[in-house]
C-alpha positions in Angstrom: -6.9 -13.9 5.3 -9.2 -12.7 8.1 -10.8 -9.3 8.0 -8.6 -8.1 10.9 -5.5 -9.2 9.1 -6.6 -7.3 6.0 -7.2 -4.1 7.9 -3.8 -4.0 9.6 -0.6 -5.7 9.0 2.5 -4.4 10.8 5.9 -5.5 9.6 8.2 -6.1 12.5 11.3 -6.0 10.1 10.7 -2.4 8.9 8.3 -1.1 11.4 6.1 0.0 8.6 2.3 -0.2 9.1 0.5 -1.7 6.1 -3.3 -1.7 6.1 -5.4 -3.4 3.4 -9.1 -2.6 3.4 -9.8 -4.4 0.2 -10.6 -8.0 -0.5 -7.3 -8.5 -2.4 -4.5 -10.6 -1.0 -2.8 -8.4 1.6 0.4 -10.4 1.7 0.8 -10.1 -2.1 0.1 -6.4 -2.0 2.7 -6.0 0.7 5.3 -7.9 -1.3 4.5 -5.7 -4.4 4.9 -2.6 -2.3 8.2 -3.7 -0.9 9.4 -4.6 -4.4 8.5 -1.1 -5.6 10.1 0.5 -2.6 13.4 -1.3 -3.3 16.2 0.0 -1.1 14.3 3.1 0.0 13.7 3.2 3.8 10.2 2.3 4.8 10.5 2.6 8.5 7.7 4.8 10.0 5.5 4.6 6.9 1.8 4.1 7.2 0.6 2.5 3.9 -3.1 2.1 3.4 -4.6 0.2 0.5 -8.3 0.8 -0.2 -10.9 0.8 -2.9 -11.2 3.9 -5.0 -14.4 5.8 -5.6 -14.4 5.1 -9.4 -10.9 5.8 -10.7 -8.8 2.9 -12.0 -6.2 3.9 -9.4 -5.0 6.9 -7.5 -3.2 7.8 -4.4 -1.7 10.4 -2.2 1.2 10.9 0.1 1.4 13.0 3.2 5.0 13.6 4.0 4.5 15.2 7.4 2.9 12.0 8.8 4.5 9.4 6.5 1.1 8.2 5.3 0.6 6.8 1.8 -2.9 6.1 0.4 -3.2 3.7 -2.6 -6.7 3.6 -4.1 -7.5 0.7 -6.4 -10.6 0.4 -8.7 -12.9 -2.5 -8.0 -13.8 -2.8 -11.7 -10.3 -3.8 -12.7 -8.8 -7.3 -13.1 -5.9 -8.0 -10.9 -3.0 -8.3 -11.0 -3.0 -4.8 -12.7 0.6 -4.1 -13.5 1.7 -0.5 -13.2 4.9 1.3 -12.3 5.2 3.7 -9.5 8.1 5.5 -8.0 8.7 6.2 -4.3 11.0 9.1 -3.5 12.9 9.8 -0.3 11.4 12.5 1.8 13.4 15.3 3.3 
């Protein structure tokens, strides 16, 4: 996948912006995110995948802007299976 493709991938189906700034497979990360989101609406979300500064993984969610940051540790072997839950914002 080209660098530009990794940095920004916009899904036309859900109008969700998905940006992958890592060297990991962006299509696979997007599929994994969609699987985790399940039936929750993702329209308007801005999801950004990036390397962490040392933690195995971390993240943050900004409800007012619909932005989700997922930080992944470079030192881990992937796929790194973990469960996360996404809740509906009000």
